[in-house]
C-alpha positions as CSV (number, residue, x, y, z in Angstrom):
1,M,-66.4,75.0,-47.6
2,E,-65.2,76.7,-50.8
3,E,-67.5,76.0,-53.7
4,P,-65.7,74.5,-56.8
5,V,-65.8,76.2,-60.0
6,W,-65.4,74.8,-63.7
7,R,-62.2,76.2,-65.3
8,E,-59.3,75.2,-67.9
9,M,-57.3,72.2,-67.0
10,R,-53.4,73.4,-66.2
11,D,-50.4,71.2,-66.1
12,A,-50.3,71.6,-62.2
13,D,-53.8,69.7,-62.0
14,L,-52.6,66.6,-63.5
15,A,-51.8,64.9,-60.5
16,G,-55.2,65.7,-59.0
17,V,-57.2,64.5,-62.1
18,E,-55.3,61.1,-62.1
19,T,-55.9,60.7,-58.4
20,L,-59.6,61.4,-58.8
21,G,-59.8,59.5,-62.0
22,N,-58.4,56.5,-60.3
23,R,-60.8,56.7,-57.4
24,I,-63.7,57.1,-59.2
25,H,-62.9,54.3,-62.1
26,P,-60.9,51.8,-60.0
27,G,-61.3,49.2,-62.9
28,L,-60.4,51.6,-65.7
29,T,-57.5,53.5,-64.6
30,E,-55.3,55.3,-66.8
31,R,-51.4,56.4,-66.4
32,P,-50.4,60.0,-65.8
33,E,-49.3,60.3,-69.4
34,V,-52.7,59.8,-70.9
35,F,-54.2,62.8,-68.9
36,A,-51.2,64.9,-69.6
37,D,-51.4,63.9,-73.5
38,R,-55.0,64.9,-74.1
39,L,-54.4,68.3,-72.3
40,A,-51.2,68.9,-74.6
41,L,-53.2,67.6,-77.8
42,F,-56.6,69.5,-77.2
43,P,-56.5,72.0,-74.1
44,Q,-59.7,73.5,-75.0
45,G,-61.3,70.1,-74.3
46,C,-60.0,69.8,-70.9
47,Q,-61.6,71.5,-68.0
48,V,-61.6,71.0,-64.0
49,L,-63.8,71.5,-61.2
50,A,-61.6,72.9,-58.8
51,T,-61.4,74.7,-55.5
52,A,-58.2,76.7,-54.5
53,T,-56.7,73.6,-53.3
54,T,-58.5,70.5,-54.6
55,I,-59.7,69.0,-57.9
56,E,-63.2,67.9,-57.6
57,G,-64.0,66.8,-61.0
58,Y,-62.8,67.1,-64.5
59,A,-64.1,66.9,-68.5
60,I,-61.8,65.7,-71.1
61,S,-62.7,65.5,-74.9
62,H,-61.1,65.8,-78.1
63,P,-61.5,65.3,-81.8
64,A,-61.5,61.8,-83.2
65,R,-62.8,59.2,-85.7
66,L,-66.4,58.3,-85.0
67,F,-67.0,54.5,-83.9
68,D,-63.2,54.0,-83.6
69,P,-62.6,55.4,-79.9
70,P,-59.1,55.4,-78.7
71,P,-58.2,52.4,-76.8
72,L,-58.3,52.8,-72.9
73,D,-55.1,54.1,-71.1
74,T,-53.4,55.1,-74.7
75,V,-51.0,57.9,-75.2
76,L,-52.4,59.2,-78.6
77,G,-49.4,61.4,-79.5
78,R,-51.3,63.2,-81.9
79,L,-54.9,63.8,-82.7
80,P,-56.3,62.2,-86.2
81,D,-56.0,63.8,-89.2
82,D,-59.2,62.4,-90.6
83,A,-61.1,63.1,-87.3
84,D,-64.8,63.3,-88.2
85,G,-66.4,63.7,-84.9
86,Y,-65.8,64.6,-81.3
87,Y,-65.0,62.4,-78.2
88,I,-65.6,62.8,-74.7
89,H,-63.1,60.7,-72.9
90,D,-64.6,61.3,-69.5
91,V,-66.7,63.7,-67.4
92,V,-66.1,62.9,-63.6
93,V,-67.5,64.7,-60.5
94,A,-66.6,63.8,-56.9
95,P,-69.2,61.6,-55.2
96,H,-69.9,64.3,-52.3
97,L,-70.8,66.8,-55.0
98,R,-73.1,64.7,-57.2
99,G,-76.6,65.9,-57.4
100,A,-75.7,69.6,-57.5
101,G,-75.5,70.2,-61.2
102,H,-71.7,70.0,-61.7
103,A,-71.7,67.3,-64.2
104,R,-74.0,68.6,-66.4
105,I,-71.8,71.8,-66.7
106,G,-68.7,69.6,-67.4
107,V,-70.6,68.0,-70.4
108,Y,-71.6,71.2,-71.6
109,H,-68.1,72.4,-71.5
110,A,-67.1,69.3,-73.5
111,L,-69.9,69.7,-75.9
112,D,-69.0,73.4,-76.5
113,A,-65.2,72.4,-77.2
114,G,-66.6,70.2,-79.8
115,A,-69.1,72.6,-81.2
116,A,-67.3,72.4,-84.9
117,F,-68.4,68.7,-85.2
118,R,-71.8,67.6,-86.1
119,E,-71.6,64.3,-84.1
120,T,-69.9,63.5,-80.6
121,A,-69.6,60.3,-79.3
122,L,-68.4,58.5,-75.9
123,I,-68.3,55.3,-74.0
124,A,-71.0,55.2,-71.2
125,V,-69.8,53.0,-68.2
126,Y,-71.2,51.9,-64.8
127,G,-74.8,52.0,-66.1
128,T,-74.4,55.6,-67.0
129,M,-76.3,55.3,-70.4
130,P,-79.7,57.3,-68.9
131,F,-77.3,60.2,-67.7
132,W,-76.0,60.6,-71.3
133,Q,-79.3,60.1,-72.9
134,R,-80.5,63.4,-71.2
135,F,-77.9,65.2,-73.3
136,G,-79.1,63.7,-76.6
137,F,-76.8,60.6,-76.8
138,A,-78.3,57.4,-78.2
139,D,-76.8,53.8,-78.0
140,R,-75.0,53.2,-81.1
141,T,-73.1,50.0,-79.6
142,G,-74.1,47.8,-82.6
143,G,-71.9,50.1,-85.0
144,I,-68.7,49.4,-83.2
145,R,-66.3,46.3,-82.9
146,P,-67.1,44.5,-79.6
147,E,-63.3,44.4,-79.0
148,K,-63.3,48.2,-78.9
149,L,-65.7,48.1,-75.8
150,A,-64.5,45.1,-74.1
151,P,-61.9,47.0,-71.9
152,Y,-64.6,48.9,-70.7
153,G,-66.5,46.0,-69.1
154,P,-69.8,44.2,-70.1
155,E,-72.0,46.9,-69.7
156,A,-70.1,49.5,-71.7
157,R,-72.2,51.3,-74.4
158,Y,-70.8,53.3,-77.4
159,M,-73.3,56.3,-77.7
160,V,-73.4,59.2,-80.0
161,R,-75.0,62.6,-80.2
162,R,-76.1,64.2,-83.5
163,K,-76.4,68.0,-83.2
164,S,-79.8,68.9,-84.3
165,A,-80.8,71.4,-86.9
166,V,-81.6,74.1,-84.5
167,E,-78.0,74.0,-83.2
168,F,-76.7,74.6,-87.0
169,T,-78.9,77.4,-87.4
170,P,-77.2,80.9,-87.4
171,R,-78.4,83.7,-85.1
172,A,-80.1,86.4,-86.5
173,G,-79.1,90.0,-86.2
């Protein structure tokens, strides 16, 4: 079996991204236009875990306003002019590849794409808060209006990661 690798997302990948997303998130499905919108608006925040023939994962992220995540299944049309943070829309790895470190690499791709921002946010679903905590995300659900999280289910948590001072220290030499 061919080992999948992370690479930049392309338009030709969108059908595979949608299929995988709908399989992994059956209660949180999004229209194909949503994935196409994110790729068009911020391609540097869109990666896929792929073999020559299949999409086995994806990471989608983009600039956004903190504590104001885009509604589920919404075409943005444009990024906010007043974006004050970065938003990880989703990181997915096919179930048969989990446990091999692929998700960790996808998260790092997203964090690298948002390196210009001091804070990165996301909505943790399906009890994944412990996974995100490993990357420095903290539960900040109390700072967001409940109706923003309601479409994601009762266990959804709004999480924020603030870069440490070390991450802002210029390299010597």
